[in-house]
C-alpha positions in Angstrom: 36.3 35.3 16.6 39.5 34.9 17.8 40.2 31.5 19.6 42.5 31.2 22.6 45.5 28.9 22.7 45.8 26.2 25.5 48.9 27.2 27.1 51.3 24.0 26.9 51.4 22.0 29.8 54.5 22.5 32.3 57.0 19.8 33.3 55.0 19.6 36.8 51.8 19.5 35.4 52.6 16.5 33.2 53.9 15.0 36.2 51.4 15.8 38.7 48.6 14.5 35.7 50.6 11.0 34.7 49.3 7.7 34.3 49.3 5.7 37.7 50.2 8.9 39.8 47.5 8.3 42.2 48.1 5.0 43.0 51.7 5.9 44.1 50.5 8.4 46.1 48.3 6.4 47.8 51.6 3.9 48.4 53.1 6.6 49.9 50.7 7.3 52.3 50.6 3.4 53.2 54.5 3.9 53.8 54.2 7.5 55.9 51.4 5.3 58.1 53.6 2.3 58.3 56.9 4.1 59.5 54.4 6.5 61.9 56.2 9.6 59.8 54.2 12.6 61.5 55.7 15.7 59.8 57.2 15.8 56.3 59.8 18.3 55.2 59.9 20.1 51.7 61.8 22.4 50.5 60.6 24.5 47.3 62.0 27.8 45.4 60.2 30.9 45.8 59.1 33.4 43.3 61.9 35.3 44.1 64.3 32.4 43.6 64.8 31.7 47.5 64.9 28.4 48.9 61.9 28.1 51.1 61.5 25.2 53.7 58.1 24.0 55.1 57.1 20.9 57.7 53.8 19.9 57.0 51.4 17.2 59.5 51.6 14.1 57.1 48.3 14.2 57.1 48.4 16.5 54.5 50.4 14.1 52.3 47.6 13.4 49.5 46.5 17.6 48.7 50.0 18.4 48.9 50.8 15.7 46.2 48.0 16.5 44.3 49.9 20.3 43.4 53.5 18.9 43.2 56.4 19.8 44.7 60.4 20.4 44.0 63.2 19.0 46.2 66.0 21.7 46.3 69.0 20.8 44.6 71.4 21.7 47.2 69.6 19.0 49.5 70.7 16.1 47.4 73.9 14.4 48.6 75.5 12.2 45.9 79.1 10.6 46.8 79.6 10.0 43.4 77.9 11.4 40.1 75.4 8.6 38.5 76.8 7.9 35.4 74.7 4.4 34.4 71.2 3.1 34.6 70.4 1.2 38.0 69.0 1.3 41.1 70.9 4.2 43.8 69.8 5.1 47.2 70.5 8.8 47.2 71.1 10.6 50.1 68.7 13.6 51.1 70.2 16.2 53.8 67.4 17.9 55.1 68.7 19.4 58.4 72.1 19.2 60.2 70.8 16.4 61.9 68.3 14.5 59.4 69.4 12.9 56.3 67.1 10.2 55.0 67.5 8.2 51.7 65.5 8.0 48.6 65.1 5.5 46.5 66.0 6.4 42.7 66.2 4.4 39.4 67.8 5.4 36.6 66.4 4.5 33.0 67.2 4.8 29.5 64.6 6.3 27.4 62.2 3.3 25.6 63.7 0.7 29.2 61.7 2.2 31.5 60.4 -1.1 33.2 64.2 -2.6 32.9 65.6 -3.6 36.3 69.4 -4.5 36.9 70.2 -8.4 36.2 67.7 -8.3 33.2 69.1 -8.4 29.6 68.2 -4.6 28.1 65.3 -5.4 25.6 63.2 -2.4 24.0 59.5 -3.2 22.9 59.6 -2.4 18.7 56.4 -3.1 16.5 55.2 -5.2 19.1 58.1 -7.0 19.5 61.3 -7.3 21.8 64.7 -6.2 20.4 67.6 -6.4 22.1 69.9 -3.6 22.9 73.4 -3.1 21.9 
């Protein structure tokens, strides 16, 4: 009897299924409510490769976050290339009259909890080891 192999998870599936994601979705909901956001604008590639945009009532945030979505790279506006770890506010151009800033944390693998101003320490075998 032949067994069916389970297909490997896609990046999006791993992202949507990541541990702690439900808490992050709740945090975004709190911010949406606190700032009085009524619509969220999403852009995503269609199956034909065209970029599609969609405005969605903010009340649907959880159902969309559960499925996952992608931002088109053309809406991301960098004033300069990001070449170092750190915290950045990246400009997202949604419309000719609408721009928002998305906080982005750039971290090296193994240093995901590092914050600017802290020494770089990586957990190795139960102990901390300084990088350098």
